[in-house]
PyMOL Python script that loads the backbone (N, CA, C, O; Angstrom):
from pymol import cmd

cmd.read_pdbstr("""\
ATOM      1  N   SER A   1      18.026  18.844  11.173  1.00  0.00           N
ATOM      2  CA  SER A   1      17.753  17.769  10.549  1.00  0.00           C
ATOM      3  C   SER A   1      16.012  17.840  10.113  1.00  0.00           C
ATOM      4  O   SER A   1      15.136  17.732  10.972  1.00  0.00           O
ATOM      5  N   GLU A   2      15.758  18.011   8.852  1.00  0.00           N
ATOM      6  CA  GLU A   2      14.458  17.902   8.760  1.00  0.00           C
ATOM      7  C   GLU A   2      13.364  16.633   9.245  1.00  0.00           C
ATOM      8  O   GLU A   2      12.167  16.796   9.481  1.00  0.00           O
ATOM      9  N   TRP A   3      14.094  15.384   9.321  1.00  0.00           N
ATOM     10  CA  TRP A   3      13.639  14.183   9.255  1.00  0.00           C
ATOM     11  C   TRP A   3      14.169  13.152  10.453  1.00  0.00           C
ATOM     12  O   TRP A   3      14.941  12.206  10.302  1.00  0.00           O
ATOM     13  N   PHE A   4      13.570  13.579  11.617  1.00  0.00           N
ATOM     14  CA  PHE A   4      13.767  12.887  12.724  1.00  0.00           C
ATOM     15  C   PHE A   4      12.600  12.478  13.691  1.00  0.00           C
ATOM     16  O   PHE A   4      11.790  13.378  13.915  1.00  0.00           O
ATOM     17  N   GLY A   5      12.403  11.389  14.238  1.00  0.00           N
ATOM     18  CA  GLY A   5      11.415  11.225  15.343  1.00  0.00           C
ATOM     19  C   GLY A   5      12.305  10.231  16.239  1.00  0.00           C
ATOM     20  O   GLY A   5      13.384   9.645  16.139  1.00  0.00           O
ATOM     21  N   TYR A   6      11.100  10.382  17.312  1.00  0.00           N
ATOM     22  CA  TYR A   6      11.575   9.240  18.735  1.00  0.00           C
ATOM     23  C   TYR A   6      10.447   8.750  19.297  1.00  0.00           C
ATOM     24  O   TYR A   6       9.391   9.337  19.534  1.00  0.00           O
ATOM     25  N   GLY A   7      10.726   7.735  19.471  1.00  0.00           N
ATOM     26  CA  GLY A   7       9.216   7.258  20.167  1.00  0.00           C
ATOM     27  C   GLY A   7       9.773   5.622  20.856  1.00  0.00           C
ATOM     28  O   GLY A   7      10.830   5.589  21.486  1.00  0.00           O
ATOM     29  N   SER A   8       8.998   4.425  20.663  1.00  0.00           N
ATOM     30  CA  SER A   8       9.495   3.177  21.255  1.00  0.00           C
ATOM     31  C   SER A   8       9.473   2.450  20.021  1.00  0.00           C
ATOM     32  O   SER A   8       8.801   2.792  19.048  1.00  0.00           O
ATOM     33  N   TYR A   9      10.393   1.199  20.084  1.00  0.00           N
ATOM     34  CA  TYR A   9      10.844   0.161  19.051  1.00  0.00           C
ATOM     35  C   TYR A   9      10.200  -1.338  19.570  1.00  0.00           C
ATOM     36  O   TYR A   9      10.139  -1.752  20.728  1.00  0.00           O
ATOM     37  N   LYS A  10       9.824  -1.886  18.540  1.00  0.00           N
ATOM     38  CA  LYS A  10       9.836  -3.672  19.037  1.00  0.00           C
ATOM     39  C   LYS A  10      10.278  -4.513  17.565  1.00  0.00           C
ATOM     40  O   LYS A  10       9.946  -4.305  16.398  1.00  0.00           O
ATOM     41  N   VAL A  11      10.997  -5.341  18.063  1.00  0.00           N
ATOM     42  CA  VAL A  11      11.657  -5.949  17.260  1.00  0.00           C
ATOM     43  C   VAL A  11      11.347  -7.287  17.212  1.00  0.00           C
ATOM     44  O   VAL A  11      11.734  -7.796  18.265  1.00  0.00           O
ATOM     45  N   THR A  12      10.901  -7.993  16.584  1.00  0.00           N
ATOM     46  CA  THR A  12      10.509  -9.459  16.091  1.00  0.00           C
ATOM     47  C   THR A  12      11.514 -10.277  15.016  1.00  0.00           C
ATOM     48  O   THR A  12      12.087  -9.660  14.119  1.00  0.00           O
ATOM     49  N   ASP A  13      11.636 -11.420  15.160  1.00  0.00           N
ATOM     50  CA  ASP A  13      12.222 -12.442  14.221  1.00  0.00           C
ATOM     51  C   ASP A  13      12.631 -11.636  12.677  1.00  0.00           C
ATOM     52  O   ASP A  13      13.690 -11.719  12.055  1.00  0.00           O
ATOM     53  N   THR A  14      11.279 -10.779  12.302  1.00  0.00           N
ATOM     54  CA  THR A  14      11.691 -10.512  10.588  1.00  0.00           C
ATOM     55  C   THR A  14      11.207  -9.053  10.834  1.00  0.00           C
ATOM     56  O   THR A  14      11.964  -8.309  10.212  1.00  0.00           O
ATOM     57  N   LEU A  15      10.246  -8.345  11.494  1.00  0.00           N
ATOM     58  CA  LEU A  15       9.858  -6.995  11.603  1.00  0.00           C
ATOM     59  C   LEU A  15      10.520  -5.992  12.489  1.00  0.00           C
ATOM     60  O   LEU A  15      11.236  -6.455  13.377  1.00  0.00           O
ATOM     61  N   LEU A  16      10.405  -4.734  12.400  1.00  0.00           N
ATOM     62  CA  LEU A  16      10.922  -3.804  13.143  1.00  0.00           C
ATOM     63  C   LEU A  16       9.542  -2.674  13.174  1.00  0.00           C
ATOM     64  O   LEU A  16       9.266  -2.045  12.153  1.00  0.00           O
ATOM     65  N   THR A  17       8.832  -2.525  14.296  1.00  0.00           N
ATOM     66  CA  THR A  17       8.047  -1.654  14.427  1.00  0.00           C
ATOM     67  C   THR A  17       8.364  -0.678  15.331  1.00  0.00           C
ATOM     68  O   THR A  17       8.604  -0.875  16.522  1.00  0.00           O
ATOM     69  N   GLU A  18       8.366   0.673  14.603  1.00  0.00           N
ATOM     70  CA  GLU A  18       8.725   2.007  15.229  1.00  0.00           C
ATOM     71  C   GLU A  18       7.164   2.764  15.579  1.00  0.00           C
ATOM     72  O   GLU A  18       6.326   3.006  14.710  1.00  0.00           O
ATOM     73  N   THR A  19       7.006   3.056  17.011  1.00  0.00           N
ATOM     74  CA  THR A  19       5.839   3.784  17.372  1.00  0.00           C
ATOM     75  C   THR A  19       6.345   4.988  17.783  1.00  0.00           C
ATOM     76  O   THR A  19       6.827   5.043  18.914  1.00  0.00           O
ATOM     77  N   LEU A  20       6.328   6.243  16.889  1.00  0.00           N
ATOM     78  CA  LEU A  20       6.732   7.550  17.149  1.00  0.00           C
ATOM     79  C   LEU A  20       5.984   8.471  17.871  1.00  0.00           C
ATOM     80  O   LEU A  20       4.822   8.651  17.507  1.00  0.00           O
ATOM     81  N   GLU A  21       6.438   9.119  18.868  1.00  0.00           N
ATOM     82  CA  GLU A  21       5.964   9.953  20.067  1.00  0.00           C
ATOM     83  C   GLU A  21       5.972  11.400  19.520  1.00  0.00           C
ATOM     84  O   GLU A  21       5.049  12.210  19.592  1.00  0.00           O
ATOM     85  N   TYR A  22       7.067  11.553  19.018  1.00  0.00           N
ATOM     86  CA  TYR A  22       7.456  13.204  18.691  1.00  0.00           C
ATOM     87  C   TYR A  22       8.472  13.128  17.520  1.00  0.00           C
ATOM     88  O   TYR A  22       9.221  12.162  17.376  1.00  0.00           O
ATOM     89  N   GLY A  23       8.455  14.269  16.640  1.00  0.00           N
ATOM     90  CA  GLY A  23       9.206  14.364  15.347  1.00  0.00           C
ATOM     91  C   GLY A  23       9.345  15.643  14.741  1.00  0.00           C
ATOM     92  O   GLY A  23       8.502  16.489  15.038  1.00  0.00           O
ATOM     93  N   SER A  24      10.113  15.893  14.068  1.00  0.00           N
ATOM     94  CA  SER A  24      10.359  17.503  13.543  1.00  0.00           C
ATOM     95  C   SER A  24       9.200  17.772  12.607  1.00  0.00           C
ATOM     96  O   SER A  24       8.427  16.856  12.323  1.00  0.00           O
ATOM     97  N   VAL A  25       9.040  19.049  12.093  1.00  0.00           N
ATOM     98  CA  VAL A  25       7.885  19.416  11.709  1.00  0.00           C
ATOM     99  C   VAL A  25       7.785  18.854  10.520  1.00  0.00           C
ATOM    100  O   VAL A  25       6.625  18.963  10.123  1.00  0.00           O
ATOM    101  N   LYS A  26       8.813  18.020   9.382  1.00  0.00           N
ATOM    102  CA  LYS A  26       8.003  17.602   8.561  1.00  0.00           C
ATOM    103  C   LYS A  26       7.643  16.317   9.054  1.00  0.00           C
ATOM    104  O   LYS A  26       6.514  15.965   8.714  1.00  0.00           O
ATOM    105  N   MET A  27       8.255  15.554   9.729  1.00  0.00           N
ATOM    106  CA  MET A  27       7.858  13.936  10.529  1.00  0.00           C
ATOM    107  C   MET A  27       6.770  14.247  11.106  1.00  0.00           C
ATOM    108  O   MET A  27       5.997  13.301  10.959  1.00  0.00           O
ATOM    109  N   SER A  28       6.317  15.034  11.661  1.00  0.00           N
ATOM    110  CA  SER A  28       4.942  15.120  12.585  1.00  0.00           C
ATOM    111  C   SER A  28       3.919  15.080  11.820  1.00  0.00           C
ATOM    112  O   SER A  28       2.873  14.593  12.249  1.00  0.00           O
ATOM    113  N   GLN A  29       4.001  15.551  10.610  1.00  0.00           N
ATOM    114  CA  GLN A  29       2.828  15.297   9.404  1.00  0.00           C
ATOM    115  C   GLN A  29       2.510  13.804   9.267  1.00  0.00           C
ATOM    116  O   GLN A  29       1.344  13.417   9.200  1.00  0.00           O
ATOM    117  N   PHE A  30       3.535  12.986   9.226  1.00  0.00           N
ATOM    118  CA  PHE A  30       3.387  11.458   9.078  1.00  0.00           C
ATOM    119  C   PHE A  30       2.856  10.725  10.309  1.00  0.00           C
ATOM    120  O   PHE A  30       2.134   9.727  10.313  1.00  0.00           O
ATOM    121  N   ILE A  31       3.419  11.504  11.514  1.00  0.00           N
ATOM    122  CA  ILE A  31       3.183  10.614  12.769  1.00  0.00           C
ATOM    123  C   ILE A  31       1.854  11.084  13.100  1.00  0.00           C
ATOM    124  O   ILE A  31       1.165  10.210  13.628  1.00  0.00           O
ATOM    125  N   ALA A  32       1.142  12.501  12.905  1.00  0.00           N
ATOM    126  CA  ALA A  32      -0.180  12.559  12.981  1.00  0.00           C
ATOM    127  C   ALA A  32      -1.118  11.740  12.338  1.00  0.00           C
ATOM    128  O   ALA A  32      -2.179  11.487  12.910  1.00  0.00           O
ATOM    129  N   LYS A  33      -0.817  11.200  10.995  1.00  0.00           N
ATOM    130  CA  LYS A  33      -1.631  10.452  10.150  1.00  0.00           C
ATOM    131  C   LYS A  33      -1.940   9.078  10.761  1.00  0.00           C
ATOM    132  O   LYS A  33      -3.035   8.549  10.948  1.00  0.00           O
ATOM    133  N   ASN A  34      -0.440   8.537  11.080  1.00  0.00           N
ATOM    134  CA  ASN A  34      -0.306   7.100  11.499  1.00  0.00           C
ATOM    135  C   ASN A  34       1.335   6.877  12.072  1.00  0.00           C
ATOM    136  O   ASN A  34       2.270   6.676  11.297  1.00  0.00           O
ATOM    137  N   PRO A  35       1.475   6.950  13.501  1.00  0.00           N
ATOM    138  CA  PRO A  35       2.567   6.887  14.361  1.00  0.00           C
ATOM    139  C   PRO A  35       3.495   5.603  14.197  1.00  0.00           C
ATOM    140  O   PRO A  35       4.689   5.648  14.491  1.00  0.00           O
ATOM    141  N   GLU A  36       2.835   4.383  13.679  1.00  0.00           N
ATOM    142  CA  GLU A  36       3.443   3.376  13.500  1.00  0.00           C
ATOM    143  C   GLU A  36       4.109   3.315  12.066  1.00  0.00           C
ATOM    144  O   GLU A  36       3.535   3.744  11.065  1.00  0.00           O
ATOM    145  N   PHE A  37       5.473   2.698  12.049  1.00  0.00           N
ATOM    146  CA  PHE A  37       5.798   2.422  11.350  1.00  0.00           C
ATOM    147  C   PHE A  37       6.376   1.003  11.023  1.00  0.00           C
ATOM    148  O   PHE A  37       7.217   0.709  11.873  1.00  0.00           O
ATOM    149  N   VAL A  38       6.217   0.059  10.115  1.00  0.00           N
ATOM    150  CA  VAL A  38       6.611  -1.310  10.186  1.00  0.00           C
ATOM    151  C   VAL A  38       7.635  -1.705   8.998  1.00  0.00           C
ATOM    152  O   VAL A  38       7.252  -1.630   7.830  1.00  0.00           O
ATOM    153  N   PHE A  39       8.685  -2.043   9.256  1.00  0.00           N
ATOM    154  CA  PHE A  39       9.739  -2.317   8.561  1.00  0.00           C
ATOM    155  C   PHE A  39      10.215  -3.851   8.739  1.00  0.00           C
ATOM    156  O   PHE A  39      10.311  -4.295   9.883  1.00  0.00           O
ATOM    157  N   LYS A  40      10.555  -4.780   7.471  1.00  0.00           N
ATOM    158  CA  LYS A  40      11.283  -5.651   7.541  1.00  0.00           C
ATOM    159  C   LYS A  40      12.722  -5.108   7.736  1.00  0.00           C
ATOM    160  O   LYS A  40      13.109  -3.977   7.439  1.00  0.00           O
ATOM    161  N   TYR A  41      13.466  -6.140   8.303  1.00  0.00           N
ATOM    162  CA  TYR A  41      15.265  -5.946   8.182  1.00  0.00           C
ATOM    163  C   TYR A  41      15.903  -6.747   8.266  1.00  0.00           C
ATOM    164  O   TYR A  41      15.574  -7.807   8.799  1.00  0.00           O
ATOM    165  N   ASN A  42      17.243  -6.470   7.676  1.00  0.00           N
ATOM    166  CA  ASN A  42      18.003  -7.356   7.733  1.00  0.00           C
ATOM    167  C   ASN A  42      19.447  -6.873   8.344  1.00  0.00           C
ATOM    168  O   ASN A  42      20.041  -5.902   7.876  1.00  0.00           O
ATOM    169  N   LEU A  43      19.887  -7.557   9.303  1.00  0.00           N
ATOM    170  CA  LEU A  43      21.130  -7.314  10.251  1.00  0.00           C
ATOM    171  C   LEU A  43      22.045  -8.357   9.795  1.00  0.00           C
ATOM    172  O   LEU A  43      21.775  -9.529   9.532  1.00  0.00           O
ATOM    173  N   GLU A  44      23.069  -7.805   9.747  1.00  0.00           N
ATOM    174  CA  GLU A  44      24.658  -8.338   9.445  1.00  0.00           C
ATOM    175  C   GLU A  44      25.593  -7.910  10.291  1.00  0.00           C
ATOM    176  O   GLU A  44      25.348  -6.936  11.003  1.00  0.00           O
ATOM    177  N   LYS A  45      26.668  -8.482  10.348  1.00  0.00           N
ATOM    178  CA  LYS A  45      27.821  -8.004  11.086  1.00  0.00           C
ATOM    179  C   LYS A  45      28.163  -6.580  11.027  1.00  0.00           C
ATOM    180  O   LYS A  45      28.514  -6.056  12.085  1.00  0.00           O
ATOM    181  N   ASP A  46      28.114  -5.791   9.847  1.00  0.00           N
ATOM    182  CA  ASP A  46      28.480  -4.355   9.635  1.00  0.00           C
ATOM    183  C   ASP A  46      27.644  -3.874   9.078  1.00  0.00           C
ATOM    184  O   ASP A  46      27.899  -2.681   8.911  1.00  0.00           O
ATOM    185  N   LYS A  47      26.523  -4.218   8.579  1.00  0.00           N
ATOM    186  CA  LYS A  47      25.239  -3.855   7.750  1.00  0.00           C
ATOM    187  C   LYS A  47      23.876  -4.140   8.621  1.00  0.00           C
ATOM    188  O   LYS A  47      23.548  -5.095   9.325  1.00  0.00           O
ATOM    189  N   PHE A  48      23.071  -2.629   8.197  1.00  0.00           N
ATOM    190  CA  PHE A  48      21.772  -3.004   8.574  1.00  0.00           C
ATOM    191  C   PHE A  48      20.754  -2.302   7.699  1.00  0.00           C
ATOM    192  O   PHE A  48      20.961  -1.116   7.442  1.00  0.00           O
ATOM    193  N   SER A  49      19.525  -2.985   7.144  1.00  0.00           N
ATOM    194  CA  SER A  49      18.695  -2.260   6.733  1.00  0.00           C
ATOM    195  C   SER A  49      17.256  -2.635   6.967  1.00  0.00           C
ATOM    196  O   SER A  49      16.730  -3.740   7.094  1.00  0.00           O
ATOM    197  N   GLN A  50      16.748  -1.385   6.990  1.00  0.00           N
ATOM    198  CA  GLN A  50      15.420  -1.496   7.238  1.00  0.00           C
ATOM    199  C   GLN A  50      14.232  -1.400   6.147  1.00  0.00           C
ATOM    200  O   GLN A  50      14.520  -0.362   5.550  1.00  0.00           O
ATOM    201  N   ILE A  51      13.364  -1.780   5.713  1.00  0.00           N
ATOM    202  CA  ILE A  51      12.812  -1.796   4.663  1.00  0.00           C
ATOM    203  C   ILE A  51      11.492  -1.741   4.796  1.00  0.00           C
ATOM    204  O   ILE A  51      10.891  -2.690   5.298  1.00  0.00           O
ATOM    205  N   GLN A  52      10.735  -0.431   4.292  1.00  0.00           N
ATOM    206  CA  GLN A  52       9.244  -0.505   4.807  1.00  0.00           C
ATOM    207  C   GLN A  52       8.419  -1.028   3.400  1.00  0.00           C
ATOM    208  O   GLN A  52       8.558  -0.809   2.197  1.00  0.00           O
ATOM    209  N   ILE A  53       7.578  -1.759   4.149  1.00  0.00           N
ATOM    210  CA  ILE A  53       6.683  -2.452   3.261  1.00  0.00           C
ATOM    211  C   ILE A  53       5.202  -1.922   3.058  1.00  0.00           C
ATOM    212  O   ILE A  53       4.606  -1.335   3.961  1.00  0.00           O
ATOM    213  N   ASP A  54       4.579  -2.198   1.656  1.00  0.00           N
ATOM    214  CA  ASP A  54       3.038  -1.806   1.593  1.00  0.00           C
ATOM    215  C   ASP A  54       2.175  -2.648   2.420  1.00  0.00           C
ATOM    216  O   ASP A  54       2.661  -3.332   3.322  1.00  0.00           O
ATOM    217  N   GLU A  55       0.937  -2.638   2.169  1.00  0.00           N
ATOM    218  CA  GLU A  55      -0.362  -3.235   2.515  1.00  0.00           C
ATOM    219  C   GLU A  55      -0.121  -4.856   1.793  1.00  0.00           C
ATOM    220  O   GLU A  55      -0.573  -5.858   2.347  1.00  0.00           O
ATOM    221  N   GLU A  56       0.454  -4.903   0.827  1.00  0.00           N
ATOM    222  CA  GLU A  56       0.595  -5.886  -0.325  1.00  0.00           C
ATOM    223  C   GLU A  56       1.845  -6.744  -0.190  1.00  0.00           C
ATOM    224  O   GLU A  56       2.087  -7.682  -0.949  1.00  0.00           O
ATOM    225  N   GLY A  57       2.746  -6.309   0.978  1.00  0.00           N
ATOM    226  CA  GLY A  57       4.160  -6.538   1.318  1.00  0.00           C
ATOM    227  C   GLY A  57       5.403  -6.664   0.326  1.00  0.00           C
ATOM    228  O   GLY A  57       6.402  -7.381   0.294  1.00  0.00           O
ATOM    229  N   HIS A  58       4.864  -5.596  -0.506  1.00  0.00           N
ATOM    230  CA  HIS A  58       5.705  -4.885  -1.389  1.00  0.00           C
ATOM    231  C   HIS A  58       6.871  -3.762  -0.792  1.00  0.00           C
ATOM    232  O   HIS A  58       6.399  -2.933  -0.015  1.00  0.00           O
ATOM    233  N   PRO A  59       8.230  -3.662  -1.056  1.00  0.00           N
ATOM    234  CA  PRO A  59       8.767  -2.884  -0.538  1.00  0.00           C
ATOM    235  C   PRO A  59       8.591  -1.396  -1.144  1.00  0.00           C
ATOM    236  O   PRO A  59       8.406  -1.209  -2.346  1.00  0.00           O
ATOM    237  N   VAL A  60       8.656  -0.491  -0.312  1.00  0.00           N
ATOM    238  CA  VAL A  60       8.361   0.942  -0.754  1.00  0.00           C
ATOM    239  C   VAL A  60       9.960   1.684  -0.802  1.00  0.00           C
ATOM    240  O   VAL A  60      10.370   2.275  -1.801  1.00  0.00           O
ATOM    241  N   PHE A  61      10.706   1.537   0.389  1.00  0.00           N
ATOM    242  CA  PHE A  61      11.628   2.139   0.392  1.00  0.00           C
ATOM    243  C   PHE A  61      12.651   1.520   1.600  1.00  0.00           C
ATOM    244  O   PHE A  61      12.171   0.827   2.497  1.00  0.00           O
ATOM    245  N   ALA A  62      13.877   1.783   1.553  1.00  0.00           N
ATOM    246  CA  ALA A  62      15.033   1.492   2.524  1.00  0.00           C
ATOM    247  C   ALA A  62      15.502   2.429   2.969  1.00  0.00           C
ATOM    248  O   ALA A  62      15.457   3.508   2.379  1.00  0.00           O
ATOM    249  N   GLU A  63      16.220   2.224   4.414  1.00  0.00           N
ATOM    250  CA  GLU A  63      17.115   2.981   5.020  1.00  0.00           C
ATOM    251  C   GLU A  63      18.527   1.800   5.230  1.00  0.00           C
ATOM    252  O   GLU A  63      18.451   0.625   5.592  1.00  0.00           O
ATOM    253  N   ASN A  64      19.340   2.318   4.990  1.00  0.00           N
ATOM    254  CA  ASN A  64      20.452   1.104   4.633  1.00  0.00           C
ATOM    255  C   ASN A  64      21.792   1.874   5.495  1.00  0.00           C
ATOM    256  O   ASN A  64      22.204   3.023   5.339  1.00  0.00           O
ATOM    257  N   TYR A  65      22.271   0.863   6.398  1.00  0.00           N
ATOM    258  CA  TYR A  65      23.504   1.303   7.156  1.00  0.00           C
ATOM    259  C   TYR A  65      24.725   0.699   7.035  1.00  0.00           C
ATOM    260  O   TYR A  65      24.767  -0.475   6.667  1.00  0.00           O
ATOM    261  N   VAL A  66      25.985   1.461   7.346  1.00  0.00           N
ATOM    262  CA  VAL A  66      27.437   0.506   7.353  1.00  0.00           C
ATOM    263  C   VAL A  66      28.028   0.903   8.349  1.00  0.00           C
ATOM    264  O   VAL A  66      27.845   2.060   8.730  1.00  0.00           O
ATOM    265  N   ARG A  67      28.789   0.141   8.948  1.00  0.00           N
ATOM    266  CA  ARG A  67      29.226   0.617  10.238  1.00  0.00           C
ATOM    267  C   ARG A  67      30.797   1.199   9.611  1.00  0.00           C
ATOM    268  O   ARG A  67      31.524   0.501   8.904  1.00  0.00           O
ATOM    269  N   LEU A  68      31.072   2.408   9.979  1.00  0.00           N
ATOM    270  CA  LEU A  68      32.345   2.777   9.212  1.00  0.00           C
ATOM    271  C   LEU A  68      33.448   2.435  10.223  1.00  0.00           C
ATOM    272  O   LEU A  68      34.565   2.716   9.788  1.00  0.00           O
ATOM    273  N   GLU A  69      33.437   1.928  11.400  1.00  0.00           N
ATOM    274  CA  GLU A  69      34.689   1.499  12.131  1.00  0.00           C
ATOM    275  C   GLU A  69      35.722   0.623  11.326  1.00  0.00           C
ATOM    276  O   GLU A  69      36.761   0.242  11.866  1.00  0.00           O
TER     277      GLU A  69
END
""", "prot")
cmd.dss("prot")
cmd.show_as("cartoon", "prot")
cmd.util.cbc("prot")
cmd.orient("prot")
């Protein structure tokens, strides 16, 4: 996959912060500029969304996951 990274994560009541240490070639370009990614998140029983927000608090994009079991 061209888009992967790993690092550490911090979760508060409303925010998920990913601090990436390493990633794919494409992802490393973003990590070099800023290794910290801040998301609002929604966690439900069988769904999870992480929404990246801009400096003004507007949503930029989201990753949405659904449990398949």
